C-alpha positions in Angstrom: -24.2 -40.8 39.6 -26.8 -38.6 37.9 -26.0 -35.7 40.3 -22.3 -35.8 39.6 -23.0 -36.1 35.8 -25.3 -33.1 36.1 -22.6 -31.2 38.0 -19.9 -32.0 35.5 -22.1 -31.0 32.6 -23.1 -27.7 34.2 -19.5 -26.8 35.0 -18.5 -27.5 31.4 -21.3 -25.4 30.1 -20.4 -22.6 32.4 -16.8 -22.7 31.4 -17.5 -22.3 27.7 -17.7 -18.5 27.8 -14.2 -18.4 29.4 -12.8 -20.5 26.5 -14.6 -18.2 24.0 -13.1 -15.1 25.6 -9.6 -16.5 25.2 -10.4 -17.2 21.6 -11.3 -13.6 20.9 -7.8 -12.3 21.0 -5.7 -14.3 18.5 -2.0 -14.0 18.6 -0.3 -11.5 16.3 -2.9 -8.7 16.5 -0.3 -6.2 17.8 2.1 -7.2 15.0 -0.5 -6.6 12.3 -1.2 -3.1 13.7 2.5 -2.4 13.8 2.9 -3.5 10.2 0.0 -1.3 9.2 1.6 1.7 10.7 4.9 0.8 8.9 3.0 0.5 5.6 1.6 4.0 6.1 5.1 5.4 6.5 6.3 3.4 3.5 3.5 4.8 1.5 4.5 8.4 2.3 8.1 7.7 1.4 7.3 5.9 -1.8 4.8 8.5 -2.9 7.3 11.3 -2.4 10.0 9.2 -4.2 7.7 8.7 -7.2 7.0 12.4 -7.4 10.7 13.2 -7.2 11.5 10.6 -9.9 8.7 11.9 -12.0 10.1 15.5 -11.8 13.6 14.4 -12.6 12.5 12.2 -15.6 10.3 15.0 -16.8 13.1 17.5 -16.8 15.5 15.1 -18.5 12.9 14.0 -21.0 12.0 17.6 -21.8 15.7 18.5 -22.3 16.2 15.4 -24.6 13.2 16.3 -26.7 14.3 20.0 -26.9 17.9 18.9 -27.9 16.6 16.6 -30.6 14.3 19.3 -31.9 17.2 21.8 -32.0 19.5 19.2 -33.8 17.0 19.1 -36.7 15.3 15.8 -35.9 11.7 16.9 -36.5 10.2 13.4 -36.3 10.2 13.2 -32.5 6.6 12.3 -32.0 7.5 8.9 -30.4 9.8 10.5 -28.0 7.2 13.1 -26.9 4.6 10.5 -26.5 6.9 8.2 -24.4 8.0 11.1 -22.3 4.5 12.2 -21.6 3.5 8.6 -20.8 6.3 8.2 -18.4 5.4 11.4 -16.6 1.8 10.4 -16.5 2.7 6.9 -15.1 4.8 8.4 -12.3 2.2 10.9 -11.4 -0.5 8.3 -11.0 1.7 5.9 -9.1 0.7 7.6 -5.9 -2.9 6.5 -6.4 -2.0 2.9 -7.0 0.3 2.9 -4.0 -2.5 4.2 -1.8 -4.7 1.4 -2.9 -2.0 -1.2 -2.5 -1.1 -0.1 1.1 -4.7 0.7 2.1 -3.8 4.3 3.0 -6.5 6.9 2.3 -5.5 9.8 0.1 -5.1 13.1 1.9 
């Protein structure tokens, strides 16, 4: 009885590393790596989109301020500040996207 009990206990103890090895690779690791590479490609696309949007809004805002100045509306301080703030926001969006997606800046 004691020999069989000792044999069963020793087999259980020896089989524990096998169970631990199976627990080292959780399911879904490949999917997480695939999503990480997708996020990097999304970051590149979104950062380019934010730069293009910033350039277009900068041109349109500058034309609007110039048009208002030429029309004789000399109190355009609010428009200039909001235009500058929008351009600054869109220029710094790339930094925030890199932090959000965990992509290092290159």
